[in-house]
C-alpha positions in Angstrom: -67.0 -115.5 148.9 -67.8 -115.8 145.4 -66.7 -119.2 143.6 -64.3 -119.6 141.2 -65.0 -120.7 137.6 -65.6 -124.4 138.1 -64.9 -125.2 134.5 -61.3 -124.0 135.0 -60.5 -126.0 138.3 -62.5 -129.0 136.5 -59.8 -128.5 133.7 -57.3 -128.7 136.5 -58.3 -131.9 137.6 -58.2 -133.2 134.2 -54.7 -131.7 133.3 -53.6 -133.3 136.8 -55.1 -136.8 135.6 -53.6 -136.6 132.1 -50.1 -136.1 133.3 -50.4 -139.5 134.9 -51.9 -141.4 132.2 -48.9 -143.1 131.2 -49.2 -144.9 134.7 -52.6 -146.3 135.5 -54.3 -145.2 138.3 -51.9 -142.4 139.0 -52.9 -141.3 142.4 -54.5 -144.2 143.9 -51.1 -146.2 143.1 -49.2 -143.1 144.7 -51.3 -143.3 147.7 -51.0 -147.1 148.0 -46.9 -146.6 147.5 -46.9 -143.8 150.1 -49.0 -145.9 152.7 -48.4 -149.6 152.3 -45.5 -151.7 152.4 -45.1 -153.9 149.3 -47.2 -156.7 148.5 -46.8 -159.8 150.7 -45.2 -162.9 149.2 -47.5 -165.2 147.4 -48.1 -168.7 147.8 -46.1 -169.5 144.9 -43.1 -167.7 146.5 -43.0 -169.8 149.7 -40.5 -172.4 148.4 -37.9 -169.3 147.8 -34.9 -169.6 150.1 -34.7 -167.0 153.0 -32.0 -165.2 150.9 -34.3 -165.1 147.8 -37.4 -164.1 149.4 -35.3 -160.8 151.0 -34.0 -159.9 147.5 -37.5 -160.3 146.0 -38.7 -158.2 148.8 -35.8 -155.6 148.4 -36.4 -155.3 144.8 -40.2 -154.9 145.4 -39.2 -151.8 147.8 -37.0 -150.4 145.1 -39.6 -150.6 142.2 -42.0 -149.1 145.0 -39.8 -146.2 145.8 -38.9 -145.6 141.9 -42.6 -145.4 141.5 -43.3 -142.9 144.0 -40.3 -141.2 143.0 -41.6 -141.0 139.3 -45.1 -139.9 140.4 -43.8 -137.3 142.8 -41.9 -135.9 139.9 -44.9 -135.4 137.9 -46.7 -133.8 140.9 -43.9 -131.3 141.2 -43.8 -130.8 137.6 -47.2 -129.3 137.9 -48.1 -125.6 137.6 -51.4 -126.0 139.8 -50.4 -126.4 143.8 -51.2 -130.0 144.9 -51.8 -131.0 148.4 -52.3 -134.5 149.2 -53.9 -136.2 152.6 -54.5 -139.3 154.1 -57.9 -140.3 155.4 -56.9 -139.1 158.8 -56.2 -135.5 157.1 -52.6 -135.5 157.7 -50.6 -134.0 154.8 -48.7 -136.6 152.7 -47.4 -134.7 149.8 -47.1 -130.8 149.1 -45.7 -129.8 145.7 -43.5 -126.8 145.0 -46.6 -124.9 143.3 -48.8 -125.3 146.7 -45.4 -124.3 148.8 -45.4 -121.0 146.7 -48.7 -120.3 147.0 -49.5 -120.8 150.7 -46.1 -121.5 152.2 -45.5 -124.2 155.0 -47.8 -126.7 156.2 -48.0 -124.8 159.4 -49.6 -121.9 157.2 -51.9 -124.5 155.6 -53.5 -125.2 158.9 -53.7 -121.7 160.2 -56.0 -120.7 156.7 -59.1 -121.7 155.6 -57.8 -124.3 153.6 -57.3 -126.5 156.5 -60.9 -126.8 157.3 -61.6 -127.9 153.4 -60.6 -131.8 154.5 -63.3 -131.7 157.6 -66.1 -130.6 155.3 -66.2 -134.1 153.2 -64.5 -136.3 156.1 -67.8 -138.5 155.6 -67.5 -139.4 152.0 -66.2 -142.8 151.7 -67.0 -144.0 148.4 -67.3 -142.1 145.1 -67.7 -142.9 141.1 -64.1 -142.7 139.7 -60.4 -142.6 141.1 -60.4 -138.8 141.1 -63.4 -137.2 141.8 -64.4 -133.5 142.6 -65.9 -133.0 146.2 -68.2 -129.9 146.2 -67.7 -127.0 144.0 -64.4 -124.7 143.7 -64.1 -122.1 146.4 -62.0 -119.0 146.8 -59.9 -118.5 149.7 -57.4 -115.4 150.7 -54.1 -116.6 151.9 -51.0 -114.2 152.1 -52.6 -111.5 150.3 -53.5 -113.7 147.4 -56.9 -114.8 146.3 -56.3 -118.8 145.9 -59.2 -120.9 144.4 -59.1 -124.2 145.8 -60.9 -127.5 144.5 -61.2 -130.8 146.9 -60.9 -134.0 145.4 -61.3 -137.5 146.6 -58.8 -140.0 145.4 -60.1 -143.5 145.5 -59.1 -147.1 144.6 -60.2 -149.3 141.6 -63.6 -150.1 143.8 -64.3 -146.8 144.7 -62.9 -146.8 147.9 -61.8 -143.4 149.1 -58.2 -143.9 150.1 -57.2 -140.0 150.3 -57.9 -136.5 149.6 -56.3 -134.2 147.3 -56.5 -130.4 147.2 -55.8 -128.3 143.8 -54.8 -124.8 144.0 -54.3 -121.8 141.7 -53.8 -118.3 142.4 -56.7 -116.5 140.9 -56.1 -113.1 142.5 -55.6 -111.5 139.1 -59.4 -112.8 138.2 -60.9 -111.8 141.4 -59.1 -108.2 141.4 -60.7 -108.0 137.7 -64.2 -109.0 138.8 -64.0 -106.5 141.9 -62.5 -103.6 139.6 -65.2 -104.1 137.2 -67.9 -103.8 139.9 -66.2 -100.8 141.2 -65.9 -99.0 137.9 -69.5 -99.4 137.6 -70.5 -98.1 140.9 -68.0 -95.2 140.6 -69.0 -94.3 137.1 -72.7 -94.1 137.8 -71.8 -92.1 141.0 -69.7 -89.4 139.0 -72.0 -89.2 136.0 -75.1 -89.0 138.5 -74.2 -85.5 139.5 -73.6 -83.5 136.4 -76.5 -85.5 134.6 -79.0 -84.4 137.5 -77.8 -80.7 137.6 -78.4 -80.7 133.8 -81.5 -82.5 133.8 -82.6 -80.0 136.9 -81.8 -76.9 135.4 -83.2 -78.1 131.9 -86.4 -78.6 133.3 -86.5 -75.3 134.6 -85.8 -73.8 131.6 -88.2 -75.8 129.6 -91.0 -74.6 132.0 -90.7 -70.8 131.5 -92.8 -69.1 129.2 -91.8 -69.3 125.7 -91.4 -65.3 125.1 -89.3 -65.2 128.4 -85.3 -65.5 127.7 -83.5 -68.3 129.7 -82.0 -67.5 132.7 -78.2 -66.8 132.3 -77.0 -68.6 135.2 -78.9 -71.7 134.8 -77.2 -71.8 131.3 -73.8 -71.2 132.9 -74.5 -74.1 135.3 -75.5 -76.4 132.4 -72.5 -75.4 130.6 -70.0 -76.1 133.5 -71.4 -79.6 133.8 -71.7 -80.2 130.2 -67.7 -79.6 130.3 -67.2 -81.9 133.5 -69.2 -84.7 131.5 -66.7 -84.0 128.5 -63.5 -84.1 130.9 -64.5 -87.5 132.0 -65.1 -88.7 128.9 -62.0 -87.6 127.5 -60.1 -89.0 130.5 -61.5 -92.4 129.8 -60.6 -92.0 126.2 -57.3 -91.3 127.3 -57.0 -94.4 129.9 -58.3 -96.6 127.4 -55.1 -95.6 125.1 -53.1 -96.2 128.0 -54.4 -99.4 128.7 -54.3 -100.7 125.0 -51.0 -99.5 123.8 -47.9 -97.6 124.9 -49.0 -94.0 125.6 -47.7 -91.3 122.8 -47.0 -88.2 124.4 -45.5 -84.9 122.9 -42.0 -83.8 123.4 -42.1 -80.1 123.7 -39.8 -77.9 126.2 -41.4 -77.7 129.7 -40.5 -75.6 132.5 -41.4 -77.8 135.6 -41.6 -74.6 137.8 -44.2 -72.9 135.9 -46.0 -76.0 135.2 -46.2 -77.0 139.1 -47.5 -73.5 140.3 -50.3 -74.0 137.4 -51.0 -77.3 138.9 -51.3 -75.6 142.5 -53.2 -73.0 141.4 -55.7 -74.9 139.8 -56.2 -77.2 142.9 -56.4 -74.7 145.4 -60.1 -74.8 145.8 -60.1 -78.4 146.4 -57.3 -78.0 149.1 -59.4 -75.2 150.7 -62.6 -77.4 150.9 -60.5 -80.5 152.2 -59.2 -78.3 155.2 -55.8 -79.4 154.4 -52.5 -77.4 154.1 -50.5 -77.6 151.0 -46.7 -76.2 150.9 -44.5 -76.3 147.7 -40.7 -76.3 148.1 -38.3 -76.0 145.2 -34.6 -76.1 144.4 -32.5 -76.4 141.5 -35.2 -74.4 139.7 -32.5 -73.3 136.7 -32.4 -76.9 135.7 -36.2 -77.9 136.1 -36.5 -78.4 132.4 -37.7 -81.7 130.8 -39.0 -82.9 127.3 -42.7 -83.7 127.6 -46.4 -83.3 127.1 -48.0 -79.9 129.1 -51.4 -81.4 129.1 -50.6 -84.6 130.3 -48.0 -83.9 132.8 -50.4 -81.3 134.5 -53.0 -83.9 134.6 -50.4 -86.8 136.1 -49.2 -84.2 138.8 -52.9 -83.1 139.6 -53.7 -86.8 140.0 -51.0 -87.1 142.6 -51.8 -84.1 144.6 -55.8 -85.2 144.3 -54.7 -88.6 145.8 -53.0 -86.8 148.8 -56.0 -84.2 149.4 -58.6 -87.0 149.4 -56.9 -89.4 151.7 -55.6 -86.8 154.0 -58.2 -85.8 156.9 -59.0 -82.2 157.7 -56.0 -80.5 159.5 -53.6 -82.6 157.7 -50.4 -81.4 155.6 -49.3 -81.9 152.1 -45.8 -80.7 150.9 -44.7 -81.0 147.2 -40.9 -81.1 146.9 -39.1 -80.4 143.8 -35.7 -80.6 142.6 -32.6 -82.5 141.6 -32.2 -86.3 142.2 -28.8 -87.0 141.1 -27.0 -85.3 138.2 -29.7 -85.8 135.2 -32.8 -86.3 137.0 -35.5 -84.4 138.7 -37.6 -85.5 141.7 -40.9 -84.4 142.2 -42.3 -85.8 145.8 -45.6 -85.7 147.3 -45.6 -86.1 151.1 -48.9 -86.7 152.8 -49.8 -86.9 156.6 -52.8 -89.0 155.3 -54.5 -92.3 156.4 -51.8 -94.4 154.5 -52.2 -97.5 152.3 -52.3 -100.8 153.7 -50.0 -103.7 152.9 -53.0 -105.5 151.1 -53.7 -102.6 148.9 -50.2 -101.4 148.3 -49.5 -103.8 145.6 -52.3 -102.6 143.5 -52.5 -98.9 144.0 -51.2 -98.5 140.3 -53.9 -100.6 138.9 -56.7 -99.0 136.8 -59.7 -98.6 138.7 -58.4 -99.7 141.7 -59.4 -98.0 145.1 -58.6 -100.0 147.8 -60.3 -99.8 151.3 -58.3 -96.9 153.1 -59.7 -96.2 156.5 -59.2 -93.0 158.9 -57.3 -93.5 162.3 -60.7 -94.2 163.9 -61.6 -96.9 161.5 -63.9 -95.3 159.5 -63.8 -96.2 155.7 -63.3 -93.8 153.2 -65.0 -93.5 150.2 -63.8 -90.4 148.1 -65.2 -89.6 144.6 -63.5 -90.7 141.6 -63.0 -93.6 139.2 -60.0 -94.8 141.0 -57.9 -94.1 137.7 -55.6 -91.3 139.3 -52.6 -93.3 140.2 -52.8 -95.4 137.0 -52.7 -92.4 135.2 -49.9 -90.8 137.2 -47.8 -93.9 136.7 -48.4 -94.3 133.0 -47.8 -90.5 132.0 -44.7 -90.7 134.1 -43.1 -93.8 132.3 -44.1 -92.4 129.1 -41.6 -89.3 129.8 -39.0 -91.8 130.7 -39.3 -91.8 134.2 -41.1 -93.9 137.1 -43.1 -93.3 140.1 -42.9 -95.1 143.4 -44.6 -95.0 146.9 -43.6 -95.8 150.4 -46.6 -95.6 153.0 -47.7 -96.6 156.3 -51.0 -97.1 157.7 -51.9 -94.2 159.9 -48.8 -92.3 159.0 -49.3 -91.2 155.6 -47.6 -91.7 152.1 -44.6 -90.5 150.0 -44.9 -90.5 146.4 -41.9 -89.9 144.1 -42.2 -89.0 140.6 -38.5 -89.1 138.9 -38.0 -87.7 135.3 -35.2 -87.1 133.1 -34.0 -83.4 132.7 -34.0 -82.3 129.1 -30.4 -80.9 129.4 -27.9 -82.6 131.3 -26.8 -80.1 134.3 -23.2 -80.3 133.3 -24.1 -78.6 130.0 -26.2 -76.3 131.8 -23.2 -75.0 133.8 -20.9 -74.6 131.0 
């Protein structure tokens, strides 16, 4: 598992330590307070009466408890998760941030985090009162990627008196790294096919005698693959626009019935190749009118259908249902009997370039072609038209994507 950025978690240690700068030896004092009783009575105090000794002991206990409360409050203020253990590995303190990240102490011990203490059990002396042990690491807990840094807490002599684990949610950073790698792989794969065809046909044409006219079929093949490259570039530029700013769309009157049949005709070859069955069901056709961008809407609907086709095994079924959803909304639903979406992937499927790890019912990992931008495009276009896109899915059962759009003319006005 790749390491987290060491500077970031080292910075977290500095932030933790700096919060306690108002009190010297923040963590060693906290550990001593949690582990020990107040200091025993000194020789000069032995002349005190028993009652005075009791009061002095009570004051010492009160000061210790107040200090522990204050230091506990500091720990609980931190954005980083903090888990503090004694020298036997028992958890002495777990702040609110740590609880949000990993849940209960039982969850801690059942995860990889529970093994971090044992990795450094033999370290008994360190150079400072708060010293990192080893490099930061990344651990998956509760569908999140947690960056974890173990640190030894020592007294003023360097004697280790406990362990602290600093936690930070690095899911987005880890996902971004993963998406970058996936995108490079996907774009290389997508570009390689048309480029290979263009180069192959060009080499054949270049190898022909100069006085012979080029083969028209070769030229048509080159032209078709140039169009594929051009379309990919246009889509990538549109995606860049979607990511950078709010997408601007045209507001032309559109008949969704006509538009959907156009999309259905355009995707028929892919449906046939994939050996799936696609059915279209429409109702309330007289009200299927919106104000929108014809090209972007066809693009979004095409991506929704392509997504279902690519993740539905041969012999499966896809149904496109269109009709009114309430009085002034149109619902476009794409239902499939595909492989479904795992709970781990579901929160991220609308992220740009996210591809997930879908598997067939037999456990085979699916790796369909594409850049992983289809659902990102569909959601962004839908929202730009004043609507929203939702998903429901069960692994092995299929998925239902619902696109909801506002009608251009309220139903009451259409009926009047």
